[in-house]
C-alpha positions as CSV (number, residue, x, y, z in Angstrom):
1,T,0.0,0.0,0.0
2,A,2.8,2.4,0.9
3,V,4.4,1.7,-2.5
4,L,1.1,2.6,-4.3
5,I,0.8,5.7,-2.3
6,E,4.3,6.8,-3.2
7,E,3.7,6.1,-6.9
8,K,0.5,8.2,-6.9
9,L,2.3,11.0,-5.0
10,D,5.2,10.8,-7.5
11,V,2.7,11.2,-10.4
12,I,1.2,14.3,-8.7
13,L,4.7,15.6,-8.0
14,A,5.6,15.3,-11.7
15,V,2.5,17.3,-12.6
16,M,3.6,20.1,-10.2
17,C,6.7,20.7,-12.5
18,I,4.4,21.7,-15.3
19,N,1.5,23.3,-13.5
20,F,2.2,24.2,-10.0
21,D,-0.7,24.3,-7.6
22,H,0.0,25.6,-4.1
23,T,-2.8,23.6,-2.4
24,R,-2.0,20.3,-4.0
25,Y,1.7,20.7,-3.5
26,S,1.2,21.5,0.2
27,K,-0.8,18.3,0.6
28,I,1.8,16.0,-1.1
29,T,4.6,17.7,0.9
30,T,2.7,16.8,4.1
31,A,2.2,13.3,2.8
32,Y,5.9,12.9,2.1
33,L,6.7,14.2,5.6
34,L,4.4,11.6,7.1
35,L,6.0,8.9,5.1
36,G,9.4,10.2,6.0
37,K,10.3,10.4,2.3
38,L,10.8,14.2,1.8
39,Q,14.5,13.9,1.0
40,S,13.9,11.3,-1.7
41,A,11.0,13.4,-3.0
42,M,13.4,16.3,-3.5
43,D,15.8,14.0,-5.4
44,Q,12.9,12.7,-7.5
45,L,11.7,16.3,-8.0
46,H,14.7,17.3,-10.0
47,M,14.4,14.3,-12.2
48,H,10.8,15.3,-12.9
49,F,11.9,18.8,-13.9
50,T,14.6,17.5,-16.3
51,S,12.1,15.1,-17.8
52,A,9.5,17.8,-18.1
53,I,11.9,20.0,-20.0
54,H,12.8,17.3,-22.4
55,S,9.3,16.0,-23.0
56,R,7.5,19.4,-23.1
57,T,10.0,21.0,-25.5
58,Y,9.8,18.0,-27.8
59,E,6.0,18.2,-27.8
60,T,6.2,21.9,-28.6
61,L,8.4,21.5,-31.6
62,Y,6.5,18.4,-32.7
63,R,3.4,20.6,-33.3
64,Y,5.3,22.8,-35.7
65,A,7.5,20.3,-37.5
66,S,6.9,19.1,-41.0
67,N,5.0,15.9,-41.8
68,T,8.1,13.9,-42.5
69,A,9.5,14.6,-39.1
70,V,6.2,13.7,-37.5
71,E,6.0,10.4,-39.3
72,Q,9.6,9.4,-38.5
73,K,9.7,10.3,-34.8
74,V,13.2,12.0,-35.1
75,Q,15.4,13.1,-32.3
76,Y,15.0,16.6,-30.8
77,E,18.0,18.1,-32.7
78,E,16.7,16.8,-36.0
79,L,13.2,17.9,-35.1
80,C,14.6,21.5,-34.8
81,R,15.7,21.4,-38.4
82,C,12.3,20.3,-39.5
83,V,10.5,23.4,-38.4
84,P,9.5,25.4,-41.5
85,P,11.1,28.9,-41.6
86,A,7.7,30.5,-41.8
87,L,6.9,29.0,-38.4
88,Y,10.3,29.6,-36.8
89,I,9.4,32.6,-34.7
90,E,6.0,31.2,-33.6
91,C,7.7,28.0,-32.7
92,L,10.5,29.8,-30.8
93,T,7.9,31.8,-28.9
94,S,6.0,28.7,-27.9
95,L,9.3,26.9,-26.9
96,L,10.3,29.8,-24.7
97,T,6.9,30.0,-23.2
98,T,7.0,26.3,-22.4
99,L,10.4,26.6,-20.7
100,W,9.2,29.7,-18.8
101,G,6.2,27.8,-17.5
102,I,8.4,25.0,-16.1
103,M,10.8,27.6,-14.6
104,S,7.8,29.5,-13.1
105,S,6.6,26.3,-11.4
106,Y,10.1,25.8,-10.0
107,Q,10.2,29.4,-8.7
108,R,6.8,29.0,-7.0
109,M,7.9,25.7,-5.5
110,L,11.0,27.5,-4.1
111,A,8.8,30.3,-2.7
112,F,6.6,27.7,-1.1
113,H,9.5,26.2,0.9
114,N,10.8,29.7,1.8
115,T,7.4,30.8,3.2
116,D,5.6,27.6,4.4
117,T,5.8,27.7,8.2
118,T,3.5,24.7,8.8
119,S,5.6,22.2,7.0
120,A,8.8,23.8,8.3
121,E,7.9,23.2,11.9
122,K,7.7,19.5,11.3
123,L,11.2,19.4,9.6
124,S,14.5,18.9,11.4
125,Q,17.2,21.5,10.8
126,F,19.0,19.0,8.6
127,E,15.9,18.5,6.5
128,K,15.4,22.2,6.1
129,N,18.9,22.7,5.0
130,Y,18.8,19.8,2.6
131,V,15.6,21.0,0.9
132,Q,16.9,24.6,0.6
133,Q,20.3,23.4,-0.8
134,K,18.7,21.0,-3.2
135,L,16.3,23.6,-4.6
136,Q,19.1,26.3,-4.9
137,L,21.4,23.9,-6.7
138,G,18.6,22.9,-9.0
139,L,18.3,26.5,-10.3
140,A,21.5,26.3,-12.3
141,R,20.8,22.8,-13.6
142,I,17.3,23.7,-14.9
143,W,18.7,26.9,-16.5
144,Q,21.4,24.8,-18.2
145,D,18.8,22.4,-19.5
146,A,16.7,25.2,-20.8
147,Q,19.7,26.8,-22.6
148,N,20.6,23.5,-24.2
149,K,17.2,23.2,-25.8
150,V,17.1,26.7,-27.1
151,N,20.7,26.5,-28.3
152,L,19.9,23.5,-30.5
153,F,16.9,25.4,-31.9
154,L,18.9,28.6,-32.6
155,V,21.7,26.8,-34.6
156,S,19.3,24.6,-36.5
157,Q,18.5,27.2,-39.2
158,D,20.3,29.9,-41.2
159,L,18.6,33.2,-40.3
160,S,20.4,35.4,-42.8
161,Q,17.4,35.4,-45.2
162,F,14.9,36.5,-42.5
163,Q,13.2,39.9,-42.8
164,F,14.8,42.4,-40.5
165,D,11.8,42.7,-38.2
166,D,11.6,38.9,-37.9
167,F,15.3,38.7,-37.1
168,I,15.0,41.4,-34.4
169,K,12.1,39.5,-33.0
170,V,14.4,36.4,-32.6
171,L,17.0,38.6,-30.9
172,D,14.4,40.1,-28.6
173,L,13.0,36.7,-27.6
174,V,16.4,35.3,-26.8
175,N,17.5,38.4,-24.9
176,R,14.3,38.2,-23.0
177,L,15.1,34.6,-22.1
178,I,18.5,35.7,-20.8
179,Q,16.8,38.3,-18.5
180,V,14.3,35.6,-17.4
181,G,17.3,33.3,-16.6
182,I,19.0,36.1,-14.6
183,E,15.8,36.5,-12.5
184,F,15.3,32.8,-12.2
185,C,18.8,32.1,-10.9
186,G,18.9,35.3,-8.8
187,T,22.2,36.6,-10.1
188,P,23.4,38.4,-13.2
189,N,26.5,36.2,-13.4
190,I,24.8,33.2,-14.8
191,P,26.4,31.3,-17.8
192,C,24.6,32.4,-21.0
193,E,27.2,31.5,-23.7
194,L,24.9,28.7,-25.1
195,L,22.5,31.5,-26.0
196,R,24.8,34.4,-26.7
197,E,27.3,32.6,-29.0
198,P,24.7,31.4,-31.6
199,L,23.1,34.8,-31.4
200,R,26.4,36.5,-32.1
201,A,27.3,34.1,-35.0
202,Q,23.9,34.5,-36.6
203,S,23.9,38.3,-36.1
204,V,27.4,38.7,-37.7
205,Q,26.3,36.8,-40.7
206,Y,22.9,38.4,-40.9
207,F,24.2,42.0,-40.4
208,R,26.9,41.6,-43.0
209,H,24.3,40.5,-45.6
210,Y,21.8,43.2,-44.4
211,H,24.4,46.0,-44.6
212,M,25.4,45.0,-48.1
213,S,21.8,45.2,-49.2
214,R,21.3,48.6,-47.7
215,T,24.3,50.1,-49.3
216,E,23.2,48.8,-52.7
217,E,19.7,50.4,-52.0
218,L,21.3,53.6,-51.0
219,Y,23.4,53.7,-54.2
220,M,20.2,53.3,-56.3
221,F,18.3,55.9,-54.2
222,L,21.1,58.5,-54.7
223,N,21.4,57.8,-58.4
224,T,17.7,58.5,-58.9
225,E,17.3,61.3,-56.3
226,L,16.0,64.5,-57.7
227,W,16.7,66.4,-54.5
228,E,13.1,67.6,-54.0
229,L,12.1,68.9,-50.5
230,M,10.2,66.3,-48.5
231,P,7.3,68.1,-46.9
232,V,7.5,66.8,-43.4
233,K,5.7,68.5,-40.5
234,P,7.6,71.2,-38.5
235,T,7.2,68.9,-35.5
236,F,9.0,66.0,-37.2
237,T,11.6,64.1,-35.2
238,T,13.2,60.7,-35.8
239,I,11.5,59.2,-32.8
240,Q,8.2,59.4,-34.9
241,L,9.7,56.9,-37.3
242,N,8.8,53.3,-36.6
243,E,12.4,52.3,-36.7
244,F,13.1,54.6,-33.7
245,R,10.1,53.7,-31.6
246,F,12.2,51.1,-29.7
247,M,14.2,54.0,-28.0
248,A,11.1,55.4,-26.4
249,N,9.8,51.9,-25.5
250,R,13.1,50.9,-23.9
251,G,12.9,54.0,-21.7
252,A,9.3,53.2,-20.8
253,E,10.3,49.7,-19.7
254,K,13.1,51.0,-17.5
255,Q,10.7,53.5,-15.9
256,N,8.1,50.8,-15.3
257,K,10.8,48.7,-13.5
258,L,11.7,51.7,-11.3
259,N,8.1,52.5,-10.6
260,D,7.3,48.8,-9.7
261,P,10.5,47.1,-8.5
262,D,8.6,44.1,-7.3
263,S,7.3,43.2,-10.8
264,G,9.2,40.4,-12.5
265,Y,9.0,37.7,-15.1
266,F,7.6,35.3,-12.4
267,S,5.3,37.7,-10.6
268,D,2.3,36.6,-12.6
269,S,2.3,32.9,-13.6
270,T,-0.5,33.5,-16.1
271,V,1.3,36.0,-18.3
272,S,4.2,34.8,-20.3
273,P,7.0,37.3,-20.9
274,F,7.3,35.9,-24.4
275,T,3.9,36.8,-25.6
276,F,4.8,40.5,-26.0
277,T,4.3,41.8,-29.5
278,Q,6.4,44.1,-31.6
279,E,5.8,47.8,-31.1
280,S,2.8,48.8,-33.2
281,S,3.6,51.0,-36.2
282,C,2.5,54.6,-36.2
283,L,0.8,55.9,-39.3
284,E,3.6,57.2,-41.5
285,E,1.2,59.6,-43.1
286,S,1.2,61.6,-39.9
287,L,4.8,62.7,-40.6
288,F,3.9,64.7,-43.7
289,E,2.4,68.2,-44.2
290,G,-1.1,68.4,-45.7
291,D,-2.7,65.6,-43.6
292,S,-4.8,67.8,-41.4
293,E,-4.3,71.4,-42.4
294,E,-7.0,71.8,-45.0
295,E,-8.9,74.2,-42.6
296,D,-6.0,76.7,-43.0
297,V,-6.5,76.9,-46.8
298,D,-8.7,79.6,-48.1
299,E,-11.3,78.9,-50.8
300,E,-9.2,80.2,-53.7
301,L,-6.4,77.9,-52.7
302,K,-8.7,75.0,-52.3
303,Q,-9.8,75.4,-55.9
304,E,-6.1,75.2,-57.0
305,Y,-5.7,72.3,-54.7
306,V,-8.4,70.4,-56.6
307,E,-7.1,71.4,-60.0
308,D,-3.5,70.6,-59.3
309,G,-4.1,67.7,-57.1
310,N,-0.8,68.4,-55.3
311,V,-0.5,69.5,-51.7
312,N,3.1,70.6,-52.1
313,E,2.4,72.8,-55.2
314,N,-0.5,74.4,-53.3
315,K,1.7,75.3,-50.4
316,L,4.4,76.6,-52.7
317,A,1.8,78.8,-54.4
318,R,0.8,80.3,-51.0
319,R,4.5,80.8,-50.2
320,K,5.1,82.6,-53.6
321,R,2.2,85.0,-52.9
322,S,3.6,85.9,-49.5
323,Q,7.1,86.7,-50.5
324,S,6.6,90.3,-51.8
325,G,10.0,90.1,-53.4
326,K,11.9,89.1,-50.3
327,V,13.9,86.0,-49.7
328,A,12.0,83.4,-47.6
329,F,14.3,82.3,-44.8
330,H,14.1,78.9,-43.4
331,N,12.6,78.6,-39.9
332,S,12.7,75.0,-38.6
333,S,9.8,75.6,-36.2
334,R,7.7,76.7,-39.1
335,D,9.0,74.9,-42.1
336,G,10.3,71.7,-40.6
337,P,13.7,70.1,-41.4
338,I,15.2,70.1,-44.9
339,L,15.4,66.5,-46.1
340,T,14.6,64.3,-49.1
341,N,13.2,60.9,-49.7
342,T,16.7,59.4,-49.6
343,T,17.4,61.2,-46.3
344,L,14.3,59.6,-44.8
345,N,15.4,56.2,-46.0
346,V,18.9,56.7,-44.5
347,L,17.3,57.6,-41.2
348,R,15.2,54.4,-41.4
349,Y,18.4,52.4,-42.0
350,L,20.1,54.0,-39.1
351,G,17.2,53.4,-36.8
352,K,17.2,49.7,-37.7
353,Y,21.0,49.6,-37.2
354,M,20.6,51.1,-33.7
355,L,17.9,48.6,-32.9
356,M,20.3,45.8,-33.9
357,M,23.0,47.4,-31.7
358,D,20.6,47.5,-28.8
359,S,19.5,43.9,-29.3
360,L,23.0,42.5,-29.5
361,R,25.9,44.3,-27.8
362,P,28.7,42.0,-29.0
363,I,28.3,43.3,-32.6
364,A,27.6,46.9,-31.5
365,F,30.9,48.2,-32.8
366,D,30.4,46.5,-36.2
367,V,27.0,48.2,-36.4
368,L,28.6,51.6,-35.5
369,V,31.1,51.2,-38.3
370,A,28.3,50.4,-40.8
371,M,26.4,53.5,-39.6
372,S,29.4,55.7,-40.2
373,Q,29.7,54.2,-43.7
374,L,26.1,55.0,-44.6
375,F,26.7,58.6,-43.5
376,E,30.0,59.0,-45.2
377,Y,28.7,57.6,-48.4
378,Y,25.8,60.1,-48.3
379,M,28.3,62.8,-47.7
380,Y,30.6,61.6,-50.5
381,A,27.6,61.6,-52.9
382,V,26.7,65.2,-52.0
383,Y,30.3,66.2,-52.7
384,V,30.6,64.3,-56.0
385,F,27.3,65.7,-57.2
386,F,27.6,69.3,-56.1
387,G,31.0,70.0,-54.7
388,S,33.8,72.2,-56.2
389,T,36.9,70.6,-57.5
390,N,39.4,72.9,-55.6
391,V,38.6,71.5,-52.1
392,E,42.2,70.3,-51.8
393,S,43.4,73.9,-51.6
394,S,40.4,75.5,-49.8
395,N,39.9,72.8,-47.1
396,P,42.7,70.2,-47.0
397,R,41.1,68.4,-44.0
398,L,37.9,67.9,-45.9
399,A,39.8,66.7,-48.9
400,Q,41.7,64.2,-46.8
401,L,38.4,62.8,-45.4
402,L,36.9,62.5,-48.8
403,L,40.0,60.7,-50.0
404,R,39.7,58.3,-47.1
405,I,36.1,57.6,-47.9
406,E,36.9,57.0,-51.5
407,S,39.8,54.6,-50.6
408,T,37.8,52.6,-48.0
409,I,34.2,52.2,-49.2
410,I,34.0,53.3,-52.8
411,L,34.4,50.5,-55.4
412,S,37.8,50.4,-57.0
413,E,39.4,48.4,-59.8
414,E,40.8,46.1,-57.0
415,P,37.9,45.2,-54.7
416,R,38.7,45.1,-51.0
417,A,38.3,41.7,-49.4
418,D,37.9,43.1,-45.8
419,G,35.4,45.9,-46.5
420,I,32.5,47.0,-48.5
421,N,32.7,48.1,-52.1
422,I,29.9,50.6,-53.1
423,P,30.0,52.0,-56.7
424,S,30.7,55.7,-56.9
425,P,27.3,57.5,-57.1
426,Q,26.2,59.2,-60.3
427,V,24.0,62.3,-60.3
428,S,20.7,62.0,-62.1
429,D,20.6,63.3,-65.7
430,L,17.5,65.3,-64.7
431,I,19.6,67.6,-62.4
432,N,20.6,70.7,-64.2
433,L,23.6,72.4,-62.6
434,H,24.4,74.8,-65.5
435,N,21.3,77.0,-65.7
436,A,22.1,80.5,-64.6
437,E,18.4,81.3,-64.0
438,N,18.1,78.8,-61.2
439,L,21.5,79.8,-59.8
440,F,23.2,76.6,-61.2
441,G,21.0,74.2,-59.3
442,L,21.0,76.1,-56.0
443,K,17.7,74.4,-54.9
444,E,19.1,70.9,-55.4
445,R,22.5,71.9,-53.9
446,L,20.7,73.4,-50.9
447,I,18.4,70.5,-50.2
448,A,21.3,68.0,-50.6
449,T,23.7,69.9,-48.4
450,E,21.2,70.8,-45.7
451,S,19.8,67.3,-45.6
452,L,23.4,66.1,-44.9
453,V,23.6,68.7,-42.1
454,F,20.3,67.4,-40.7
455,L,21.7,63.9,-40.6
456,A,24.8,65.1,-38.8
457,C,22.5,66.8,-36.2
458,Q,20.7,63.5,-35.6
459,F,24.0,61.9,-34.7
460,D,24.6,64.7,-32.2
461,L,21.3,63.7,-30.6
462,W,22.3,60.0,-30.5
463,K,25.7,60.6,-28.9
464,E,24.8,59.5,-25.4
465,Y,23.0,56.4,-26.6
466,L,26.0,55.4,-28.8
467,D,28.4,56.0,-26.0
468,N,26.5,53.5,-23.8
469,Q,26.4,50.9,-26.5
470,I,30.0,50.8,-27.6
471,P,32.7,49.0,-25.6
472,P,35.1,51.4,-23.9
473,E,38.1,50.2,-25.8
474,R,36.3,51.1,-29.1
475,L,35.3,54.6,-28.1
476,N,38.2,56.2,-30.0
477,F,36.5,55.4,-33.3
478,L,33.3,57.0,-32.1
479,N,35.1,60.1,-30.8
480,Q,37.0,60.4,-34.1
481,F,33.7,60.2,-36.0
482,Y,32.2,63.0,-33.8
483,N,35.2,65.2,-33.7
484,Q,36.2,64.9,-37.4
485,T,33.7,63.5,-39.8
486,L,30.5,65.3,-38.5
487,P,32.1,68.8,-38.3
488,L,33.7,68.3,-41.7
489,S,30.3,67.4,-43.2
490,R,29.1,70.8,-42.2
491,E,32.1,72.4,-43.8
492,L,31.1,70.7,-47.0
493,R,28.6,73.6,-47.4
494,E,31.3,76.0,-48.6
495,A,32.5,73.5,-51.2
496,V,29.0,73.1,-52.5
497,Y,27.8,76.7,-52.5
498,S,31.1,77.9,-54.0
499,G,29.8,76.2,-57.2
500,V,27.0,78.8,-57.2
501,A,29.1,81.8,-56.1
502,S,31.8,81.2,-58.7
503,N,29.2,81.4,-61.5
504,A,26.4,83.6,-60.1
505,M,28.0,86.9,-61.3
506,P,29.5,87.8,-64.7
507,Y,33.0,88.2,-63.2
508,N,34.8,88.2,-66.5
509,P,32.7,91.0,-68.1
510,I,33.1,93.1,-65.0
511,L,36.9,92.5,-65.1
512,L,37.0,93.5,-68.8
513,Q,35.2,96.7,-68.0
514,M,37.7,97.4,-65.2
515,Q,40.7,96.7,-67.4
516,A,39.3,99.3,-69.9
517,V,39.4,102.1,-67.3
518,K,42.2,104.7,-67.6
519,W,43.6,105.3,-64.1
520,E,46.1,107.8,-65.2
521,I,43.9,110.9,-64.5
522,K,44.7,114.3,-63.1
523,D,41.3,115.3,-61.7
524,L,39.5,113.8,-58.7
525,M,36.3,112.0,-59.7
526,S,33.1,112.4,-57.7
527,E,31.2,109.5,-59.4
528,P,32.2,105.8,-59.4
529,N,33.0,104.0,-62.7
530,S,30.2,102.5,-64.7
531,Y,31.4,99.0,-64.0
532,V,30.3,99.5,-60.3
533,D,26.7,100.2,-61.4
534,F,26.9,97.1,-63.7
535,M,28.1,95.0,-60.8
536,L,25.4,96.3,-58.4
537,K,22.7,95.6,-61.0
538,E,24.0,92.0,-61.4
539,M,23.9,91.6,-57.6
540,D,20.3,92.7,-57.7
541,K,19.6,90.1,-60.4
542,M,21.2,87.5,-58.2
543,Q,19.1,88.6,-55.2
544,Q,15.9,88.1,-57.3
545,K,17.1,84.7,-58.3
546,L,17.5,83.9,-54.6
547,V,14.0,85.0,-54.0
548,R,12.7,82.6,-56.7
549,V,14.7,79.7,-55.2
550,S,13.3,80.5,-51.8
551,T,9.7,80.0,-53.1
552,Y,10.6,76.4,-53.6
553,V,12.7,75.8,-50.5
554,P,13.2,78.4,-47.7
555,I,16.8,79.3,-47.5
556,P,18.5,79.0,-44.1
557,L,20.0,82.4,-43.1
558,E,23.3,80.8,-42.5
559,V,23.3,79.5,-46.1
560,Y,22.1,82.8,-47.5
561,K,25.0,84.6,-45.7
562,M,27.5,82.0,-46.9
563,I,26.4,82.4,-50.6
564,W,26.8,86.1,-50.4
565,M,30.0,85.9,-48.6
566,L,31.5,83.6,-51.3
567,C,30.2,85.9,-54.0
568,I,31.6,89.0,-52.2
569,R,34.9,87.2,-51.9
570,E,34.9,86.5,-55.6
571,M,34.1,90.1,-56.4
572,C,36.9,91.3,-54.2
573,T,39.2,89.1,-56.1
574,V,37.9,90.7,-59.3
575,F,38.6,94.2,-57.8
576,L,42.1,93.0,-57.0
577,E,42.6,91.6,-60.5
578,G,41.2,94.7,-62.1
579,F,43.2,97.2,-60.0
580,G,46.2,95.0,-60.4
581,S,45.9,95.2,-64.2
582,A,46.6,99.0,-64.2
583,K,49.8,99.8,-66.0
584,K,49.8,103.4,-65.0
585,C,48.0,105.1,-62.2
586,T,48.1,108.6,-60.6
587,H,47.1,109.6,-57.0
588,E,43.8,110.7,-58.5
589,G,43.4,107.3,-60.2
590,R,44.1,105.6,-56.9
591,A,41.5,107.8,-55.2
592,W,39.0,106.8,-57.9
593,M,39.8,103.1,-57.2
594,Q,38.9,103.8,-53.5
595,L,35.7,105.6,-54.5
596,D,34.7,102.6,-56.7
597,F,35.4,100.1,-53.9
598,Q,33.7,102.1,-51.2
599,Q,30.6,102.5,-53.3
600,F,30.6,98.7,-53.7
601,I,31.0,98.2,-49.9
602,V,28.3,100.7,-49.0
603,Q,25.8,99.1,-51.4
604,L,26.3,95.6,-49.9
605,D,23.9,96.4,-47.0
606,K,21.1,96.3,-49.5
607,F,21.7,92.6,-49.8
608,I,23.3,91.5,-46.6
609,S,25.1,92.8,-43.6
610,I,28.4,91.0,-43.2
611,K,31.1,92.1,-40.7
612,P,33.9,91.9,-41.6
613,V,33.4,91.9,-45.3
614,P,35.5,89.0,-46.8
615,G,38.4,90.4,-48.9
616,K,37.7,94.0,-48.0
617,E,40.9,94.5,-46.0
618,T,43.0,92.9,-48.7
619,V,41.7,95.2,-51.4
620,E,42.0,98.3,-49.3
621,N,45.6,97.4,-48.3
622,F,46.4,97.0,-52.0
623,I,45.0,100.5,-52.8
624,K,46.7,102.2,-49.9
625,A,50.1,100.6,-50.7
626,Y,50.3,103.0,-53.6
627,Y,51.0,105.8,-51.2
628,L,53.9,104.1,-49.4
629,T,57.5,105.2,-49.7
630,E,60.1,103.0,-51.4
631,Q,61.4,101.6,-48.1
632,D,57.9,101.1,-46.6
633,L,56.7,99.4,-49.8
634,E,59.5,96.8,-49.6
635,V,58.5,96.1,-46.0
636,W,54.8,95.9,-47.1
637,L,55.6,93.4,-49.9
638,R,57.4,91.1,-47.5
639,E,54.5,91.2,-45.0
640,H,51.6,90.9,-47.4
641,Y,52.8,89.1,-50.5
642,T,50.8,85.9,-49.7
643,A,47.5,87.7,-50.2
644,Y,48.3,88.7,-53.8
645,S,49.5,87.2,-57.1
646,P,53.0,88.2,-58.6
647,K,51.1,90.0,-61.4
648,Q,49.2,92.2,-59.0
649,L,52.3,93.0,-57.0
650,N,54.3,93.9,-60.1
651,S,51.5,96.1,-61.3
652,L,51.6,97.9,-57.9
653,I,55.4,98.3,-58.2
654,N,55.1,99.7,-61.8
655,C,52.5,102.2,-60.7
656,T,54.2,103.3,-57.5
657,T,57.8,103.5,-58.8
658,G,56.6,105.9,-61.4
659,Q,56.6,108.5,-58.7
660,F,60.1,107.5,-57.6
661,S,61.3,107.8,-61.3
662,K,63.9,105.2,-60.7
663,M,64.2,102.2,-63.0
664,I,66.6,100.6,-60.5
665,T,64.0,100.8,-57.8
666,R,61.4,99.1,-59.9
667,N,63.8,96.3,-60.8
668,R,64.9,95.8,-57.2
669,L,61.4,95.6,-55.9
670,S,60.4,93.2,-58.7
671,G,63.3,91.1,-57.7
672,V,62.0,91.0,-54.1
673,V,58.7,89.7,-55.4
674,D,60.4,87.0,-57.4
675,E,62.5,86.0,-54.4
676,L,59.4,85.8,-52.1
677,F,57.5,83.6,-54.5
678,K,60.4,81.3,-55.1
679,K,60.4,80.4,-51.4
680,T,56.8,79.3,-51.6
């Protein structure tokens, strides 16, 4: 009879491993105490848990396996390979839920023995210690068994062809299991290599393939990009994109933990931690202008709206009417960020990369390198499409960065075995950069460059997050990216907008008019030369072109100032070249030069207020040098020669030495110029 009782108790004990019931377990514990079999029951209990893990996991996979596996009754490892890829995530979720159920029963059983005073009073101290020690040791054993089952399932299939969201779901599920294991064992120092190693191996392979595909997509996007403004709402932020929702949700999870420290994965035995769903997608339409602003449009515009059928054209029409001949400056709080369809896609890529980084720390640095490559390729494309060719002399640091990008990620005749090889981007044939009326593609240049700056600003916002994800020994790379690459991407503005400034004004016709002026006059002039009026009229034309461009895309004030600054610098160079072409010049002629230049400087305020005016001091110093004595002129040449060309300095010498009436003086000073430029 005692044997039959023990057998029935053993059956109930086995059931407790799968579906713990406090009342029933209390009764069978009391029964084992009465039989004096509690210690043997504890030994048998761990065998039941091991058996439950093996049998229940097999049953779970069996429900998802293909018919062939079902018919042949294969082993567990083979059964893992028989789960169809389409059911992989569903099967993994069920597998982890099964294991969590068994671990939850064990936790509740452990809690029972820690809190049950009735049974404890009947136990000797030895029995109490034995039960507690047995249950504590069993934690690691059960965790190890659970890891083994999941490990076999993880390595059973190649996940490289999974969709990104599905792959991230796998990572999230396994990472959640690791957190469950930490809570189950009561210590963060539990062995998890059986889970982390296959995750790392699968992730390295998956991410390499995924990054390659994204770079190919980016190449195609850039080649077809028309650099049109994407009409996002002024309130747009990256956190509104589905790909960045995880950052807000991770923060919410941490806050919930802080608000409810007693909550855990085993606090509610009816709710599996593996039944969580992916964050729901927000409606992407809510990112764009025109979704809910119809009430702001008057009746006349609504008619145009219907006829054109284009929200963006309607808004542009409103903007055109409101300009009154003035440049529309960009206001981020009113106009939203300047970005394109390609920019938005790059942001989505970066969001997914950061999610991968968050889900698997061991490959975080590899992901960071890939993120930098996406940004650098975008930057390189903007330069190749719109940048000037003299960047080597104007910005050597930028030129060096572009050369590094070209040598490390751009496809060459000899492909790199240890890196990516993206073909050099090609600007669309539909982009016209040679039309003077649209300021040589200023709209496209502006949208491309400012979208790059917007991307750089997003990285600034992510700095703290990336710092926390990257191993300390790898932070040098991150710091170099932030201290060099991102600042230089902003400096690319000058290289791009100089392509507008160098062509926006008819510099050669102005120079020809200046060279035709006779500076050898004897009377002081009260009116500037006609070329100054011509120059100012051309500046006014350029201003009107800027107004037209701003009706399509508001121009940031910083960009507006830069374009004018570059133009003014070009015009000051024309003044120097024109004044430096004079073969003969009197004091009155030099005063006329000053009058011309001062008229130009005074009229600048009609267009923009820039202090100091770029190139102004150089031109004024050149004019004033005419009045120097022979000795002072030589000193001036040695101190200022780097700002001028040999031709300009020799012209100055020819004009000034005329007043000295000494050929020997002219030859000596010309020799000084030759000597100075030989040194450089």
